[in-house]
C-alpha angles and dihedrals in degrees: 000000000000104000123222085221088075089071086061100037112017125211093255091059092046089056091050091049090054092051091048090049090056096045097101095051104274117165096222139008133191134188116207116189123185140179116182132182121192135183129188137181123187133195130203134159090013094299136093100253102179143014121185141168133192142189129209125190130169151110129244120199122197131188122189121200110177106312093333121101132203116195130179132163139192136193089197107087098192110130097238089051093048091049088052090051090051091052092051091053091044090060092080088075092056110210143319103079131127138215114277127183114230128195124187132208127201117255121220109237129193117248106231098162109036109182130202100179113045119201093250087064093056114085119231088235091063093054093045088053092053090055091050088050093053091045094053092046091051092051093046090050091073136352089228091071102107102173139019128190123187139182137190118191133174137174140184116204124188117194139184122192123187126176136193086247088072101253124136124191132182130186142169115213121195122190131185127179134173124181141166136203119202125192120202123201121183094195094254095093094263113123128184132189132218129188133193138156146122153184134133136175088335140135116258088252089072084087093062086069099030101046133191088243088059093054096042095049092049094052089050093047089051093051096045094044091064096054109113093016117160126230116285111250115245130225140044113330144136114289127197119200120206122233124265121013088031083080086085085078087059091046093056104031095048112000102072093047089062095057107116098230089063088046101054090041088051095226091121119084086224091067117122090008100106107143091014124122107256101159147016120301087247093062120096114165122197136185109200124181093175105073109119116253097351121140097248095040121119136183087209132355123246091275093054097257117137109252116244147209104240134179110222099175124017119195091333098314121111107242107167152341139238103263131194125188098270092047088046091057093043095048098032096232131116122274113251094208091264100130110119139165136185094233143323091295092069136066113233125255135179111287138162126258114186109350123187147144117253119245121269140202102272130088122231090247094050089055096049093045090052093065118085094181128001151102126286111206108203095170143008135221124189129337144183129216133186107214094201097061104013094238113156143180122195131186114228102219094182119020141160138192118250110215124177092344096311134102108241136154122025114242133205137201096034128153134180115225125184149097115286101230091041092053089048092053088053093057101121102169133029124192129232090225105089113182131182118215120264092253111275107113127121124175128209125208129161093344095311126110125202132173116255142176128224136188146178144169119228107287136186119218119189126211095014115162111237120195114211144138099252105083093160 
């Protein structure tokens, strides 16, 4: 794809920047150019409250020398400024380099997210009307819905990545996302919140099938379902996780620990465990950047490497990591196309794309009916994980008791507490109903946020510690 960025920074200048970046003896240099355009519309109290747009434009230049990294960026695209930026990044190598002419050749990339209707061709009024439709549907669902908040956002990002190895990659990444939050109030002072939304690297026609009414009603359903919930029982018990968005549990409890920077720094408890048993035989964990139109999908990562479908854990055995270029160099293994960055102001690091557990042999109904007493987690809120020891705490946003093999009363105030690998070893049943989330996930790491996808079939975990207020 011929990038519009070449009108601002031609290929001849890119090649000169790469040469300049290596002039002090760096091993590798990379130019990352980005132009992004974003739009957002927000609803609150039955009205459109805000509409905004933004533009980002800049170049990041990275030089690697051994395990050291020099990084500099500029939002001034004048050639003299960019050449100075390249010299700043080059300084990490010290001295002793020489001038080297570099020529780059375009790389053919897959097209995993073809788009027909770009955000700039969708009027703000159309997006505003969608939010009003979802708002009306949520209020009409139940008279106890006292407040609805909605947001519609989209972005288009053009990127160019050139490396001193002579590879030139260009990509255009479009993202849409719509979501609603509903608050239920039964008049007694109890208030419950529900949330739903979705999108991804999809065409705008996605919302013909996933409508604002769908999202608004689901947010209202979640909020009202928790009215009158009993206190979550505390202590070790059997826990069942619902399919789809519950994959955020897997993302945090296991996924981050398999990012290669934590591995080669030996700050992850998965370090030095390749080939070892780290989970139940039923557990296979995959990070897949190839799935069409998903939020975490990439044609190439932010280092110009084609994103891959990679097995991290297979039948309980640790098989691999998510690897970027720097980790690849340090660990002497191939990149898996996992180098990602928030924007041109940041150097890339290993990150997840779409992370999920593969389907198993059990039906959802079999798993629920196997539990005499336990907790069913239908949706999660926030969570915290310590990569060094795997300790995690997750808020259960929507939960229910399981009694005598049936889902019964809603519960509130529940948290899941445990250690990632231990919880994965206690997975005793895995459903055949793998679902990926609807496209709402974002992941933060070291001050950078990137879009991701998660997924899970229904799974049963034994002896999971549940934090709650009912200790009787």
